[in-house]
N, C-alpha and C positions, 0 to 999 in steps of 0.2 A: 504495499500500498503505500503511494507517494503521500509526501509532505501535506500538498492539498486537499488530498483526500481527507487526510486524517485532520486538517484545520477545519473543514468542511462538517466532518461528524462533530467535531467539539461545539462548533457553531450551533448545529442543531440542538445536542443536548443543551448546551446554554439558552437557546429560546426557547425549549422547553420547560426549563426550571422559573426562568422570566415569567413566562406565561401563567405559572402557577401563582408566584407573587403579585401579578397584575390583577388575577381573578380575587384575590384575597384581598386586596385594596377596593376593588368593585364591590365586594359583597359588605365591606365594612360601610362604603359611602351609602349602599342601599339598604343600610340597616341589618344586615342580617350576618352581621359577624360578633362574638363575645369575645372578647381577647383578655387574658389574664388568667391566672388560676382559680379565682373564685368565680369569676363570670363562666369561666368555662364549666366548672363544676356546676354551677347553678343552672347552666343552660341542659347540661346532661340530665339532672334531675329533675327537672321540669317536662322533659320529655320533648325540648325544642331542637337541642343539637342533632345534625343530620350526619357530620362527620367533625370528629375532634384531630387536630394537628397537634403535635408537641414536637420541639425542638430536638434534635438530634443531642445536641449537648447539655439539654437539661439534666436535672440531678436524677440518678438511676429510682431514688425515694419517688419523683415526679413522675417518670416515665412509667414506672408501674403501680402507680396511684391512678392515673389515667388508664392506661391499660385493661387494668383492673376492672374500674367503672364501667369503662364501655362494653366490656365483656358481658357484665352484668346489666348494663340497661340495652345490649345490643345495638351500640352506636359504632359505625365505623372509625377505625381508630388509624392513625400514619404517624410516624415518624418522619420530619422533612425538615430540612434547612437547620441553621442554628438561631439562638433567641436574637442575636443581633439582626438577621437576616428577617425572620418574622415579622419583628419591630418594626424595622425600616420599611416593608412591605407594605405595612397601614399607618406610616408618618408615625410612629410612636416609639418610646424607646422599646429596648428589648423586652421580648412576650415569649415565655418559654411554653404556651399552651393557646389554643385557641379553639373555639367551637363555630362551626359554619351551622345556620340556623335555618337554609332555606335548598331543598331538595336538589334545585336546578343548579345554584351554586355547587352544592356539594357534588354533585355528579360530574359538571365540567371540571373541578379542582382536580378529582379523583382521577378523570380521565386525561388530565396535562400531568399528574404525577405519575402514571404508568407511562406514558409516553417519556418522559425523561427516564424512569427506572430502565426500562427496554433501552433506550439510547446508552446509558451508562454500562448496563450491561455487556451490550453490544460491543461498546469501544472497548471495556475492559478485554473481554476476548479478542478482540482484533490486536490487541496491543500484547499479547501473550503470544500471539502468531508473528510477529515481527522478526 
């Protein structure tokens, strides 16, 4: 694989990641995003959350807490990005967790995350075969 192809694959992967952050910002402006641990937990327990996102660099306790809560309340759960990236995406300081409270936004965000993940896996496989 030549350098240009590798660069194009990386740009595609970054575009998929950027799409997730853009959708999170749109959900916030539409009033369909709860951010921060307290509001995320409240949204899950009230049955409003359609997707919970926790930062990959959140504490192990925070990740376990939300993973277990989402399993109990049957809410999709995802680890994505960092606290700084999640906060920046919605124009706030760092955020360890957020809940998407709209099925349409949740579906679109999950799809964008899957595109990013698939591209990341593909890129890693291609790099091993270099």
